[in-house]
N, C-alpha and C positions, 0 to 999 in steps of 0.2 A: 504494500500500500504506500503510495506516494502522498506526502502531505506538504502543501504549500501554506505555511503559517503566516497569517496576516492579522492586522489589527481588527478588521471587521468580519473576516471569513477565513476558514481553513479549507483550501481547495483539496479535493481528494481524487486520486487516480488509482487504478488497479491494473494488474497485468493479466494476460491470459494464463492458463495453467502451465504452459511451457516457459513462462517468463521471457517471452520474445517481444511482445507488443504491449505497450502501455496505453490505457484509454481513460479519458475523464470519467469520474464517477460521482459528480455532484460536489457539494460543499456543506460545511457546517457553519451556520451563522454564529458569530460571537456577539455578546452584549458588552458594551463599554463598561469598564469597571468591574466586570464579573470574572470569575475564574475561567480558565481554559476548560472547555467541555470535554475533559478526558474520558468520562464515562461514555459519552456519545461516540467518541472515536473508538473506544474499546468494543462497544456493542456492534458498531458497523464492521469493525475488523473481524469479529467472530462470525458475523453473518456471512461475510465474504470469504471466510477461510484463509485469511491473510497469514503468511509465513514470516514476513519481515516488514519493518517500517523503514521507509526512506524519507527523511525529513530534509527540507531545504534549509541550509544554514545561511542566514542573512549576513552578508558581509558588505562593507562599503565598497565604493568603486576601486579602491586600492587594495582590497583584500583584508582589511582590518575588521575586527569584530565590532559589533554595534550593541546597543542595549538589548535589542530583540534577540541577538545571538544567544545570550544567557537564558532567555525565556525558552528558546527552542531546545537548548541543551537540557534544561530542566524537564521539558515535556518528553524528550527522548528517554530520560531516566525513568520518569513516571510510567511511560508506556512499557518499558522493559520490566519494571517492577510488577505492574498489574497483569501483564500478559505472559511474561517469560519469553517473549519473542525478541530477536535481535533488532537493533535499530542501526541505521547508517545515516550519517550526516553528510550532505552533499552541497557544495557551493551552489547557491541558487541565483547568483548574479545573472541577470539578463533572461531568466526564465519567463517572467511576466512580459518583457519586451518581445520575446520570441513568440509567445502566445498571442499577443496583440497583433503582431505582424502577420501571423497565420490567419487570424480572423479577417484582417483587412485584405489579404491576398485572395481570400475566398469570396470577397465582395461583401462581407458581413459588416455589421456594426456592433460596437460594444455598449451602446446606449442601453441602459437597463439590464445589462447582461454581465455585470461584474463577477457574479458567482460563477458563471460559465467560464470566464477568463481565468479565474482562480483555479478552477478544476483543470482547465487546459494547461495552465502553468505547472500544476502538480504532475500532469501526464508528461510534459516536457522533461521535468526533473526526473521522474521515474524512468522514462525511456533512456535518458543519459546514464543512469545507474545500471539499468539492465544491459545496455550496450557495453559499458565498462566491465561489468562482471563477465560477459561473454568473451571479451578480449583478454581477460585475466588481469586487468588493472583496476585499481581503486579510483573512483572519481574524486 
């Protein structure tokens, strides 16, 4: 399961059973000032038969950690603790930009579809991790 952690939404993506192709799978809305909806992520992961979590690690343009980086690291630890599944952190720079470009190239619009973009960004992130794993390298 790929997770694109954002302030308002957490984009979700899953792969096919052979771990070859990532696809968007919706999003979980977050409420300002509220805790991260870890239970909802865990329930969704169990429903989907997830074997691993791939979380986007938010870094600034120069590759330095940000305030949100620590939040993602804590989420990864909590998911491992609650599910016993491994987590992998992957540099998420440019995943949202890649998702936005893909939508525009298909002639689509992002107006009112930010959740779809977040889910697509999670799919971009997960696909990168799947491709790296097949090549035998770590993203």
